C-alpha positions as CSV (number, residue, x, y, z in Angstrom):
1,M,-39.4,-83.7,185.5
2,G,-37.4,-84.9,182.6
3,R,-38.8,-87.2,179.9
4,I,-37.6,-89.8,177.4
5,F,-39.0,-89.2,174.0
6,V,-38.8,-92.5,172.1
7,M,-38.8,-92.4,168.3
8,M,-39.7,-95.5,166.5
9,G,-40.9,-96.7,163.1
10,K,-40.2,-99.1,160.3
11,S,-36.8,-99.2,158.8
12,A,-36.0,-96.5,156.3
13,C,-38.7,-94.2,157.5
14,G,-36.2,-91.5,158.3
15,K,-35.7,-91.9,162.0
16,D,-32.0,-91.2,162.0
17,T,-32.3,-88.0,160.0
18,L,-35.2,-86.8,162.1
19,Y,-33.3,-87.7,165.2
20,E,-30.2,-85.7,164.2
21,K,-32.3,-82.6,163.2
22,L,-34.2,-82.7,166.5
23,I,-31.2,-83.3,168.7
24,R,-29.4,-80.2,167.2
25,R,-32.3,-77.9,167.9
26,S,-31.4,-75.6,170.9
27,D,-35.0,-74.8,171.5
28,L,-35.7,-78.4,172.4
29,N,-32.6,-79.0,174.6
30,L,-32.7,-82.7,174.2
31,R,-29.9,-85.1,175.2
32,K,-29.0,-88.3,173.3
33,I,-29.4,-91.8,174.5
34,V,-26.7,-93.9,172.7
35,E,-27.8,-97.5,172.3
36,Y,-25.6,-100.6,172.7
37,T,-25.3,-103.2,169.9
38,T,-23.3,-106.3,169.2
39,R,-23.6,-105.9,165.4
40,P,-20.6,-104.7,163.5
41,A,-20.3,-100.9,162.8
42,R,-21.3,-99.6,159.4
43,D,-18.6,-97.7,157.4
44,H,-19.7,-94.3,158.7
45,E,-20.5,-95.2,162.3
46,V,-18.5,-94.1,165.4
47,D,-18.3,-96.0,168.6
48,G,-19.9,-94.0,171.5
49,A,-21.6,-91.6,169.1
50,D,-23.8,-93.7,166.9
51,Y,-23.8,-96.8,169.1
52,H,-21.8,-98.4,171.9
53,F,-20.4,-101.4,170.0
54,A,-20.3,-104.2,172.6
55,T,-19.6,-107.9,172.8
56,I,-22.0,-110.7,173.9
57,E,-19.9,-111.1,177.0
58,E,-20.5,-107.4,177.9
59,L,-24.2,-107.8,177.3
60,E,-24.2,-110.8,179.7
61,K,-22.5,-108.7,182.4
62,Y,-25.2,-106.0,182.0
63,R,-27.9,-108.6,182.3
64,D,-26.4,-109.9,185.5
65,S,-26.0,-106.4,187.0
66,G,-29.8,-105.7,186.7
67,K,-29.1,-102.5,184.9
68,L,-30.4,-103.7,181.5
69,I,-33.4,-101.5,180.6
70,E,-34.3,-103.5,177.5
71,E,-32.8,-105.8,174.9
72,R,-33.7,-107.1,171.5
73,C,-32.2,-109.8,169.3
74,F,-32.5,-109.7,165.5
75,D,-31.7,-112.9,163.5
76,S,-29.8,-111.2,160.7
77,V,-28.6,-113.1,157.7
78,M,-25.1,-112.8,159.3
79,G,-26.2,-114.2,162.7
80,P,-27.9,-112.8,165.8
81,W,-27.4,-109.1,166.5
82,Y,-28.4,-107.7,169.9
83,Y,-29.5,-104.1,170.5
84,F,-29.9,-103.0,174.1
85,N,-30.0,-100.1,176.5
86,V,-28.4,-99.9,179.9
87,D,-29.0,-97.8,183.0
88,D,-25.3,-96.9,183.0
89,G,-25.5,-93.6,185.0
90,S,-25.7,-91.3,182.0
91,L,-29.4,-90.6,182.3
92,E,-30.3,-87.7,184.6
93,L,-34.1,-87.5,184.3
94,D,-34.3,-85.1,187.2
95,K,-32.5,-82.5,185.0
96,Y,-32.9,-83.3,181.3
97,N,-35.1,-84.6,178.5
98,Y,-33.8,-87.3,176.2
99,L,-34.4,-88.6,172.7
100,A,-33.9,-92.2,171.8
101,I,-34.6,-94.4,168.7
102,T,-35.8,-97.9,169.3
103,T,-38.4,-100.6,168.6
104,L,-42.0,-100.9,169.8
105,P,-41.2,-103.7,172.3
106,A,-38.2,-101.7,173.6
107,F,-40.5,-98.6,174.0
108,M,-42.8,-100.8,176.2
109,D,-39.7,-101.9,178.2
110,Y,-38.7,-98.3,178.7
111,R,-42.1,-97.5,180.1
112,K,-42.0,-100.5,182.4
113,Y,-38.5,-99.5,183.7
114,F,-39.1,-95.7,184.0
115,G,-42.9,-95.3,184.1
116,A,-45.4,-94.3,181.4
117,D,-45.4,-90.7,182.5
118,K,-41.7,-90.4,181.7
119,V,-41.6,-92.2,178.4
120,I,-43.4,-90.5,175.4
121,P,-43.8,-92.2,172.0
122,I,-43.0,-90.6,168.6
123,Y,-44.1,-93.0,165.8
124,V,-42.7,-92.1,162.4
125,I,-44.5,-93.5,159.3
126,V,-43.7,-93.5,155.5
127,D,-45.4,-95.2,152.6
128,D,-44.0,-98.7,152.0
129,K,-42.9,-98.0,148.4
130,E,-40.9,-95.0,149.5
131,R,-39.3,-96.9,152.3
132,I,-38.1,-99.6,149.9
133,H,-36.5,-96.9,147.7
134,R,-34.8,-95.3,150.7
135,A,-33.6,-98.6,152.0
136,L,-32.1,-99.6,148.6
137,A,-30.4,-96.2,148.3
138,R,-28.9,-96.6,151.8
139,E,-27.6,-100.1,151.0
140,D,-26.1,-99.0,147.7
141,C,-23.9,-96.6,149.6
142,E,-22.4,-99.4,151.8
143,K,-19.0,-101.0,150.9
144,D,-20.6,-104.4,151.5
145,P,-24.4,-104.1,150.9
146,H,-26.7,-106.6,152.6
147,Y,-29.8,-106.6,150.5
148,A,-31.1,-109.8,152.0
149,E,-30.9,-108.2,155.5
150,M,-32.7,-105.2,154.1
151,C,-35.6,-107.4,152.9
152,R,-35.7,-109.3,156.2
153,R,-36.1,-106.0,158.1
154,F,-38.8,-104.8,155.8
155,L,-40.9,-107.9,156.3
156,A,-40.3,-108.0,160.0
157,D,-41.3,-104.4,160.4
158,T,-44.7,-105.1,158.7
159,K,-45.4,-107.7,161.4
160,D,-43.9,-105.8,164.3
161,F,-45.7,-102.5,163.7
162,N,-49.1,-103.8,163.0
163,E,-52.2,-102.1,164.4
164,I,-52.7,-104.7,167.2
165,N,-49.2,-104.1,168.5
166,L,-49.5,-100.3,168.2
167,N,-52.8,-100.4,170.2
168,R,-51.3,-102.8,172.8
169,A,-48.4,-100.2,173.3
170,G,-51.0,-97.5,173.8
171,I,-49.8,-95.4,170.8
172,T,-52.6,-93.2,169.5
173,A,-52.9,-91.4,166.1
174,D,-51.8,-88.2,167.9
175,E,-48.4,-89.8,168.3
176,W,-48.0,-90.7,164.6
177,F,-45.9,-88.4,162.4
178,V,-45.9,-88.9,158.6
179,N,-42.4,-88.2,157.2
180,D,-43.3,-87.2,153.6
181,Y,-41.7,-83.8,153.9
182,L,-38.7,-83.8,156.3
183,D,-38.8,-80.2,157.5
184,D,-42.5,-80.3,158.1
185,C,-42.2,-83.5,160.0
186,V,-39.4,-82.0,162.2
187,E,-41.6,-79.0,163.0
188,R,-44.6,-81.2,164.0
189,I,-42.5,-83.4,166.2
190,A,-40.7,-80.4,167.8
191,E,-44.1,-78.9,168.7
192,Y,-45.2,-82.2,170.2
193,I,-42.0,-82.4,172.3
194,K,-42.5,-78.8,173.5
195,K,-46.0,-79.7,174.7
196,Y,-44.5,-82.2,177.1
197,S,-41.4,-80.2,178.0
198,G,-43.1,-76.9,179.0
């Protein structure tokens, strides 16, 4: 039976970097789940690889079809941005394991849609001060940095990933991974994935 490993954590905790390192490991044999979003692409992002960039009208069609796994709306400083996942026929859980990055409520929606036995959490954590440094460095590299949006995400994450919400989602300390040293964190997550894959 295949499983969906769902990586989540506050912004700038290193999820994207961890994801890329884990997805490349042949010993894990993980497949990507590419999310949909209505937000504009960042300078380096590629449609279909980083995200499926979609319109509000496309999102509404997926809602109407009953194939929407989960959706989230973020009130960015540039207006509402939707992120969502669709049961678009690309998931073959009878054959493969998958790795996704998403939020805590989306993780719970995944579990509701597929079942708790098929959806396994990976919660990545980093000290808040370090996250601020990483987020600033990332925005500094953008052609049009959005520092206000970076601050909004930081404050929203503090609320979203509080202890009550983590407990409600059933995420235990065994599913927490501190990302202070990238390679060590990759190894710990890889061993955790192998435990469920074997």
